[in-house]
C-alpha positions in Angstrom: 0.0 0.0 0.0 1.3 3.4 -1.0 2.1 5.6 2.1 0.3 8.9 2.4 2.6 11.9 2.3 1.9 14.1 5.3 2.7 17.7 4.3 0.7 19.3 7.2 0.8 17.3 10.4 -1.9 19.5 12.0 -4.3 19.1 9.0 -3.7 15.3 9.1 -4.5 15.2 12.8 -7.7 17.1 12.2 -8.7 14.8 9.4 -8.1 11.7 11.6 -10.1 13.2 14.4 -13.0 14.0 12.1 -13.0 10.4 10.9 -12.9 9.1 14.5 -15.9 11.3 15.5 -17.9 10.2 12.4 -17.2 6.5 13.3 -18.3 7.1 16.9 -21.5 8.9 15.7 -22.4 6.0 13.4 -21.7 3.5 16.2 -23.9 5.5 18.6 -26.7 5.6 16.1 -26.5 1.8 15.6 -26.4 1.3 19.4 -29.5 3.5 19.8 -31.4 1.6 17.3 -30.6 -1.6 19.1 -31.8 -0.3 22.5 -35.4 -1.1 23.4 -37.6 1.6 24.8 -40.5 1.1 27.1 -43.8 2.8 26.4 -45.7 4.0 29.4 -49.2 2.6 29.2 -52.0 5.2 29.5 -54.7 4.3 31.9 -58.0 2.9 30.6 -59.7 6.2 30.8 -57.4 7.6 28.2 -57.3 4.6 25.9 -60.4 5.7 24.0 -60.3 8.8 21.8 -63.6 10.5 22.1 -65.2 13.7 20.8 -63.0 16.8 21.4 -60.0 14.6 22.1 -56.9 14.3 19.9 -54.7 11.3 19.9 -51.3 11.8 21.6 -48.1 10.0 21.0 -47.3 7.6 23.8 -44.8 8.9 26.3 -41.5 7.1 26.1 -39.3 6.0 29.1 -35.7 5.4 28.0 -33.6 2.8 29.7 -30.4 4.0 31.5 -28.4 2.7 28.5 -30.5 4.7 26.1 -30.1 7.8 28.2 -26.3 7.3 28.2 -26.3 7.0 24.4 -28.4 10.1 23.9 -26.1 12.1 26.2 -23.1 10.8 24.2 -24.7 11.8 20.9 -25.3 15.3 22.2 -21.7 15.7 23.4 -19.5 14.0 20.9 -17.2 17.1 20.7 -17.8 18.7 24.1 -17.8 16.7 27.4 -19.8 18.2 30.2 -18.9 17.8 33.9 -20.8 19.0 36.9 -18.7 19.4 40.1 -20.6 19.4 43.4 -19.3 20.5 46.8 -20.3 22.4 49.9 -18.1 25.4 48.9 -16.0 26.4 46.0 -12.8 28.5 46.0 -12.3 28.5 49.8 -11.0 25.8 52.1 -8.9 22.9 50.9 -11.7 21.0 49.2 -13.2 24.2 47.7 -9.8 25.2 46.3 -9.5 21.7 44.8 -12.9 22.0 43.1 -11.9 25.4 41.7 -8.6 24.0 40.4 -10.4 21.0 38.8 -12.9 23.3 37.1 -10.1 25.4 35.7 -8.0 22.4 34.5 -11.0 20.6 33.0 -12.1 23.7 31.2 -8.5 24.2 29.8 -8.7 20.6 28.5 -11.8 21.1 26.5 -14.5 20.1 29.1 -17.6 22.2 29.6 -18.0 22.6 33.4 -20.5 23.8 36.0 -19.9 23.9 39.8 -22.9 23.4 42.1 -22.2 24.4 45.7 -24.3 24.9 48.9 -22.7 27.7 50.9 -21.0 31.1 50.5 -20.2 32.4 47.0 -18.3 31.3 44.0 -15.2 32.9 42.2 -16.0 35.5 39.6 -16.4 34.3 36.0 -17.2 30.7 37.0 -20.2 28.8 35.6 -21.8 28.0 39.0 -25.1 27.4 40.7 -25.8 27.7 44.3 -28.0 25.0 45.8 -30.5 26.6 48.1 -30.0 29.7 50.2 -28.6 30.6 53.7 -32.0 30.0 55.2 -32.0 26.4 53.8 -28.7 25.7 55.4 -29.8 27.1 58.8 -33.0 25.1 58.8 -31.1 21.9 57.7 -28.5 22.5 60.4 -31.1 23.1 63.2 -33.2 20.1 62.3 -30.0 17.9 62.2 -29.1 19.1 65.6 -32.5 17.9 66.9 -33.0 14.7 65.0 -29.5 13.5 64.0 -30.7 13.2 60.4 -28.0 15.2 58.6 -28.4 15.0 54.9 -32.2 14.3 54.8 -33.5 17.8 54.7 -33.2 20.5 52.0 -35.6 18.6 49.8 -36.9 21.6 47.8 -33.4 22.9 47.2 -32.3 19.5 45.9 -35.3 19.1 43.6 -34.5 22.5 42.1 -30.9 21.4 41.7 -32.0 18.3 39.8 -33.8 20.6 37.4 -30.4 22.3 36.8 -28.7 19.0 36.3 -31.3 18.1 33.6 -30.9 21.4 31.9 -27.1 21.2 31.9 -27.2 17.5 30.9 -23.7 16.5 32.1 -21.8 13.4 31.0 -20.2 13.2 34.4 -21.2 14.4 37.9 -18.2 14.7 40.2 -19.3 14.7 43.8 -17.1 15.9 46.6 -18.6 16.6 50.1 -22.3 16.1 49.9 -22.6 16.8 53.7 -22.7 20.3 55.0 -26.4 21.0 55.5 -27.3 21.7 51.8 -28.4 18.5 50.1 -31.1 15.9 50.5 -29.1 12.7 49.8 -32.2 10.6 49.3 -33.6 12.8 46.6 -30.2 13.3 44.9 -29.0 9.7 44.9 -32.4 8.2 43.9 -32.2 10.5 40.9 -28.6 9.7 40.1 -29.2 6.0 40.1 -31.7 6.3 37.2 -30.2 9.2 35.4 -27.6 7.3 33.2 -25.0 9.9 34.2 -21.6 8.6 35.2 -20.7 9.5 38.8 -17.3 10.2 40.3 -17.2 10.7 44.0 -14.1 12.0 45.8 -14.3 11.3 49.5 -12.4 13.6 51.8 -13.5 12.0 55.1 -15.5 9.0 56.3 -19.0 10.4 56.6 -20.2 8.5 53.6 -20.0 5.1 55.3 -20.8 5.9 58.9 -24.1 6.5 60.7 -23.0 9.9 62.0 -19.4 11.0 62.2 -16.9 12.1 59.6 -13.9 10.6 61.5 -13.6 7.7 63.9 -9.9 7.0 64.4 -9.5 9.1 67.5 -11.9 6.9 69.5 -11.0 3.7 67.7 -14.5 2.9 66.6 -15.1 0.1 64.2 -18.9 -0.1 64.2 -19.0 1.3 60.7 -17.7 -2.0 59.3 -20.9 -3.8 60.2 -23.5 -1.3 61.2 -23.5 1.8 63.4 -25.6 2.2 66.6 -25.3 4.0 70.0 -22.9 6.6 68.5 -20.3 7.9 70.9 -19.6 11.0 68.9 -23.0 12.8 68.7 -21.3 15.9 70.0 -18.9 15.9 67.0 -19.8 17.2 63.5 -22.5 16.9 62.4 -23.5 17.6 66.0 -26.7 16.3 67.4 -28.2 17.3 70.8 -31.4 15.4 70.3 -31.5 11.7 69.6 -29.2 9.1 68.2 -30.2 8.1 64.7 -26.9 6.5 63.7 -28.4 3.1 63.1 -31.1 4.5 60.8 -28.6 6.8 59.0 -26.2 3.9 58.4 -29.0 1.7 56.9 -30.3 4.6 54.7 -26.8 5.5 53.4 -26.1 1.9 52.6 -29.3 1.7 50.6 -28.8 5.0 48.8 -25.0 4.8 48.1 -24.7 1.2 46.9 -26.0 -0.3 43.7 -24.7 2.2 41.1 -23.8 0.8 37.7 -21.2 3.5 36.9 -19.7 5.0 40.0 -16.0 5.5 40.7 -14.6 6.4 44.2 -11.5 8.7 44.5 -9.6 9.1 47.8 -6.6 11.3 48.6 -4.8 8.6 50.6 -4.3 4.9 50.7 -5.5 5.0 54.3 -9.0 6.2 53.3 -9.1 3.8 50.3 -8.5 0.9 52.7 -11.4 2.1 54.9 -13.7 2.4 51.9 -12.8 -1.1 50.9 -13.8 -2.3 54.4 -17.1 -0.5 54.3 -20.3 -1.1 52.3 -18.8 1.1 49.6 -16.3 -1.6 48.9 -18.2 -2.8 45.8 -16.8 0.2 43.8 -13.5 0.7 42.1 -11.5 3.1 44.2 -8.6 5.3 42.8 -6.1 7.2 45.0 -5.3 10.7 43.8 -3.5 12.7 46.5 -4.5 16.3 46.9 -2.2 18.8 45.3 -1.0 22.2 46.4 -0.1 25.5 44.6 3.7 25.4 44.4 3.8 28.8 42.9 2.6 30.1 46.3 4.1 27.6 48.6 7.9 27.8 48.0 10.9 28.7 50.2 11.1 32.4 51.1 14.6 33.4 52.0 15.0 35.7 55.0 16.5 39.1 54.1 17.2 42.0 56.4 14.4 44.1 54.9 11.3 45.5 56.5 9.2 44.2 53.6 10.5 40.6 54.1 7.9 38.8 56.0 10.2 36.1 57.4 12.5 38.7 58.8 9.6 40.6 60.4 8.2 37.4 61.9 11.4 36.3 63.5 11.9 39.8 65.0 8.3 40.4 66.2 8.1 36.9 67.8 11.6 37.2 69.3 12.8 34.0 67.5 16.4 34.9 66.9 18.8 32.0 67.6 15.8 29.7 68.2 14.8 26.5 66.5 11.2 27.0 65.5 8.8 24.1 65.7 5.6 25.1 63.8 2.1 23.7 64.0 -0.9 24.8 61.9 -4.6 23.9 62.2 -8.0 25.4 61.7 -9.6 24.9 64.1 -7.4 23.6 66.9 -9.0 20.8 69.0 -7.8 18.0 71.2 -7.9 15.5 68.3 -5.8 18.0 66.2 -3.1 17.6 68.8 -3.1 20.8 70.8 -2.6 19.0 74.1 0.2 17.0 72.5 2.0 20.2 71.9 1.5 21.3 75.5 3.2 18.0 76.6 5.9 18.5 74.0 6.7 22.0 75.3 7.7 20.5 78.7 10.2 18.1 77.1 12.1 20.2 74.5 15.3 22.2 75.3 15.5 26.0 75.6 16.9 26.4 72.1 13.5 25.2 70.7 10.3 27.2 70.6 6.8 26.1 69.6 4.7 28.4 67.4 1.0 27.4 66.8 -1.0 29.1 64.1 -4.8 29.1 63.8 -5.8 29.5 67.5 -8.7 31.4 68.8 -8.3 34.1 71.5 -9.3 31.8 74.4 -6.8 29.2 73.3 -4.0 31.7 73.0 -4.7 33.1 76.5 -4.6 29.6 78.0 -1.3 28.5 76.4 1.7 27.9 78.6 4.4 30.6 78.2 6.6 28.2 76.4 4.2 28.2 73.3 3.7 31.2 71.1 0.1 31.4 69.8 -1.0 33.1 66.6 -4.6 33.5 65.3 -6.1 32.3 62.1 -4.8 33.7 58.8 -6.6 33.5 55.4 -3.4 34.6 53.6 -1.5 31.8 51.9 1.4 34.2 51.6 1.6 34.6 55.3 1.4 30.8 55.7 4.3 30.4 53.2 6.4 32.8 55.2 5.6 31.0 58.5 6.5 27.6 56.9 9.7 29.1 55.5 10.6 30.6 58.9 10.2 27.2 60.7 13.0 24.8 61.2 10.6 21.8 61.5 6.9 21.5 60.8 5.3 19.3 63.5 1.9 17.7 62.8 0.5 15.9 65.9 -3.0 15.3 64.6 -4.6 12.2 66.0 -6.9 11.7 63.0 -6.8 13.0 59.5 -7.4 11.9 56.0 -4.5 13.5 54.1 -3.4 16.9 55.6 -2.1 19.3 52.9 -0.3 21.3 55.5 2.5 18.7 55.5 3.0 19.2 51.8 2.8 23.0 52.0 5.6 23.0 54.6 7.7 20.7 52.5 7.2 23.0 49.5 8.6 25.8 51.6 11.7 23.8 52.3 10.8 22.7 55.9 11.0 19.0 57.0 8.0 17.4 58.6 7.4 15.3 61.8 4.0 13.7 62.0 2.1 11.1 63.8 1.1 7.9 61.9 -2.5 9.1 62.0 -4.8 8.4 59.1 -3.1 9.3 55.8 -0.8 12.0 57.4 2.4 10.0 57.1 1.8 9.2 53.4 3.0 12.6 52.2 6.5 12.2 53.5 9.5 9.9 53.0 12.8 9.4 54.8 14.5 12.2 52.9 12.2 14.9 54.1 10.6 13.9 57.4 10.0 11.4 60.2 6.7 9.6 61.1 6.1 8.7 64.8 3.6 6.5 66.4 0.5 8.2 67.7 0.7 9.7 71.2 4.4 9.1 71.4 5.6 12.6 72.5 9.0 11.1 73.4 9.2 9.8 69.9 8.6 13.3 68.6 11.4 14.7 70.8 13.8 12.0 69.4 12.7 12.9 65.8 13.4 16.6 66.5 16.8 15.8 67.8 17.5 13.7 64.7 16.6 16.4 62.2 18.3 19.3 64.0 21.5 17.2 64.5 21.7 16.6 60.7 20.8 20.2 59.7 22.4 21.0 56.4 23.3 17.3 55.8 20.0 15.5 55.6 16.4 16.7 55.5 17.6 19.7 53.5 15.3 22.3 51.9 16.1 20.9 48.5 15.1 17.4 49.6 11.8 18.8 51.0 11.0 20.8 47.9 11.9 18.0 45.6 9.4 15.7 47.3 6.7 18.4 47.5 6.8 18.8 43.7 5.3 15.4 43.4 2.1 17.0 44.8 2.1 20.1 42.5 -1.6 20.8 41.9 -1.3 20.9 38.1 0.3 17.4 38.2 -2.5 16.1 40.4 -5.3 17.7 38.3 -3.8 16.1 35.2 -3.7 12.8 37.0 -7.5 13.3 37.8 -8.1 13.7 34.0 -5.8 10.8 33.0 -6.6 8.2 35.7 -10.2 9.1 36.6 -12.0 11.0 33.8 -10.4 9.3 30.8 -8.8 6.2 32.2 -11.8 4.3 33.4 
């Protein structure tokens, strides 16, 4: 066969793409012709056409396969994705959703974000589910009944109308908790919609009867069936009754049985919990959360008033001190605040602990050996704080995959963390040390190890090199490659 001479590679690529699209279109048409449709029977009263009546075409109910074909025919060139989360543009998950929206759009997808609280970034194609009053009512009723996720029915029905109008090929769920969705209404619709569902889990709420985390108390009821919940005072807080057994049964009914659902987790730890739960029937992919390495990077200290690292060390009187930094929002016992109090009694006078994200009451109650700083919304201030620190110490007692570890590494600071949840997954032996939970003495030994090898091991270059594995653009592209297009 004579070879075709390719004088214009771009023109040839366009021709091949047009041929591929035409083949797909013909295949879709053939598939649609093969799919049976079910006519809805009119009742007996309407089966006779009398005077003044005109005969109507029978209504048609398409099977899920037919719906999927129709959607594919409508979007041969443009793939549509709807992203759903409590918030967008703020918080770690909200920033992830915003980043996915931007990356997907840049890769030719048509996207919409549906969210339940606050506002959305300017210029984004977005829809808010419900209003503030809906969130307040949902939250209040949840407090009284422990039925979080089973209110906001009207707002969810209106949202389904938006889904139908947008007609996405993929719905990518993130946090569906947060007092803004009725999970029964939403998931009963999704099961019959023919839309492919991707669900990124950021905690354990999906497969428990109440809580979003259980590692702190060591609970394993979620593996077989929740009852007599010990964490009603934790999010989503209930002051009324314990409905954990009913919630567990309802979630199991609603969340299982999908034909086309993919689970994504940010850590191997959470993936293993999903596989132990009633969600274990689904294929689960691990895609770690990424960070913005254009913001989080080492900031060198310079003796200038406009250098934030220089100003921080001076204002906090940290000259000639080894700074041990901790960051959380909010700080609670299970985030390790009391662990730091214990640690402050064991470290030498050359070390000082700085905790960021505390409220006024927490700051006033700290021992003199710990410096407390309030919450900051500025990622640039955080980058300066990470850069100023000698070691970032994360003593959380439960977490899925804390991005603060990676942010610190990206700023050139080695990490010490407990082996809690997926926290230790973000480091290796070149840039940090993982210690068993509640071993404050182990943390002291790890601090001594890192400080004694300063400039030799656990260097800024080592930390930054490892952090680049979690650059957000790399992780967003992994989402597209492994989840959107790889399944």
